N, C-alpha and C positions, 0 to 999 in steps of 0.2 A: 460446499453446495448446501443450500438451505431450502427445504421444501415448505411451502406455505399454501394455505387455502383460504380463499375469500368467499363467503356466502352472501347472497344478496340481502337477506333480511338481517344478517349480522356478518361482520368481517371476521373470518376465522383463519388465522395465520399460524401454521405449525412450523416451528423452528427447532432444529437439532443443534445443540450447543457443544461443539468440540472445544478442546483446550487450544489456546493460542501458543504456538511454538515458533520462535525465531532461531534458525540455525545459521551460524556464521563461523567461518574458519579463518584463523590467522596463522600463516606459515612463514618460514624464513626469519624467525625471531631468535636471535642468538643470546641476548642478554637484556637485563633491565626489566622493568615492570610495564605492563601494557593494559590499558583499559579501553573497552569499546562499549559505547551506548548506542543502541539502535532505536530510532523513534519513527513510528508511522504517522504520517499526517492524516487529516480527516479523509476517510474513504466515502465516496459518494457513487451511487449507481451511475454508470455511463461516463465516469471521469477517471483518468489515470491517477494512481495513488502515489503521492510523494513520500519519500523516505529520507532520513538523515542518519548517517553514522558519525558519531563524534569519537575520535581516536586520540588518546593521550598516552604518551610514554614518558618515562623519567629521563631517558637519554635518547638522542637521535639514533634511529635504526632503520634499516631497510625492511619494508613490510610488503606482504602480499595479502590483500583483502579480497575475499570471495564475495561476490554479489550474485543474486539470482540470475539465471540465464536470460530471463525476460527483461532485465534492467536496461533502461534507455535514458537518454538525456543526462549522462553522468557528468557531474561537476565536482572537481577536487579543489579544496581550498586549504591553504596553509594559514594557521592562526598564530599571530604574534602579538605580544603584549608590550606596550611602552608605558613605563611607570607602573603605578599600582592598579589603574583602572582601564586605560584605553586599550581597546582590542582592535587590531587591524586584521582583516581577512583578505588574503591575497589569493585570487583565483589562479591556480596553477594551470588548469585546463578545463574547458567545457567540451565534452565529447558527446556528440549527438549520434545515437545509434538508432536508425529507423528500421533495422532488420539485421540479419546475420551478415557480417562482413567477412570477406575471405582473408586468409592468412597474410597475403601480400599487403592488403590495405591496413590490417592491424599492425604489421611490422613497420609500415611506412609512417603511420601515425605516431608510433612509439618513437621513431627517430626524430620526427618533427618536434615532439614535446621536449626531447633532450636538447635539440639545437636551440630552442627558444628559452632555455633556462629552467624549465620544469621537467625534472627527471621522472616522468610518469609513463608507465606502460599499461595499456589496456588490451587484454587478450580475450577473445571470445572463443568458446568451444560450444559443443552441443549441450553440455551439462551446466556450464557456469560462465560468469564473467569474472576475470581476475584484474584487480587494480594493483599495480606494482608501484609502490611509493619509495623513491630514493631522494629524500630531501633532508637538509640540515635543519630540522625542526622537531618539536616534540608534541605538537597538537595540530590535528587536521580535521576537516569535515568533508565527508563524501555525501553528495546529494544525488538522488536518482529517482526515476519513476518506474512503476510496474503497471501492467495492463489493468484497465478499468474492470471492476465487477459489473455484472449485468444480470438482467432478469429475463426468465422465460415464463410466459403466462398462458394458461389454458382455462377457458370458461367452463364452469360446471353448472349443474342445475340450479344451485342457489347462489352462485357468484363466480369465483374464479380460483384457480390454483396457481401459485407462483413458486418458481424455483429461482433462487438467487445464487449465482455462480461466480467464482473467482478462479484464478490460475491454480492448477493442480498442486503445485509445490510452494505456494505462497498463501499464508493464512492471514486474512484481513480481520481486524477488530473494529467493532463499532461502526458498521457500514450504514450510512444514511440511506434508507430504503423508502420507496414510495410507489404508489400505484393509483391509477384512475379506476374508480369503481364502475361496475357494469352499467349502473344508472344512478342518478342522484338519489340520496337517501338521507333521512334525518340522522343527526349525530347520535341520538340515543340508541339507534338500532345497530350501530357499528361496534363490534367487539373484536379484539385482537388476541389471538392465542399463540402460544409457543408450545411445541411438542418436543420434549427431550426424552430419549430412550422410551418412546411410546407413551409418555405421560404428558397430558395436555394441560396447560396452565394459562390463565389470563395474564396478559402483559399490557404494556403501555403504548398508546398511540401518542406521538409527540406533537403532531400538528394535523389539524383538519382544514382543508381548503374549500372555501365557498366563493368561487370566482365571481359569480353574478349576484351575490348577497341576497339570495332568495331563501336562506335558511336551510338549504339542503347541501349536503357535502358531495363534491365530485372527486376529491382526491385525498388520500391520507399519507402521512409520513410516519416512520418509526425507525428505531435503531436496531439493526441486526447485530447481536453481540459479537459473533465471530463466524468466519467461513473456513471450511476445511474440506478435505476430500470426502 
């Protein structure tokens, strides 16, 4: 959650910067070396955030990969190489979850994946989503989405206060943030501040929008470094 304040004769945005932490758990690994790299796509206010986990092992093994409980639109791909350069991505399954599925549906989908050649189980609980990979390969990609960050705004005497919010247990980095100013104002009067542990500091506005080209700014954009509880 990021608290921000915009004042009318200057844009005053206070941001608290927590550390970004990505927690992931791999279980049911009995041998061999395992590497997982998790990458967050560009986070934008009002848009779901895309993630990619790249999983590499030195020998084929069964894996259970934990995803956040909010994960949706899960796609698992097996990556195979032909020759020295060509990379083939084979989609094992695309599993679209628009909400919490019950145990029967989850088990039914797992059976379907096995019958169609992709031995993938996706189990949902109240705490997490588990992707169970049983494939004769050493490299996989898991793509998924998590809920969009959003903003709550409240007007103040000099402008507005903004709170930027993401999921409680998922910490987004570099969120493209924006707001419409209470009224049009010249660029020179707009200032952007970040507050960290009570210390207020000037920061950067990345874009000024003047839709009608009258020399006055209606909207600004900036990058919020990270979101946390």
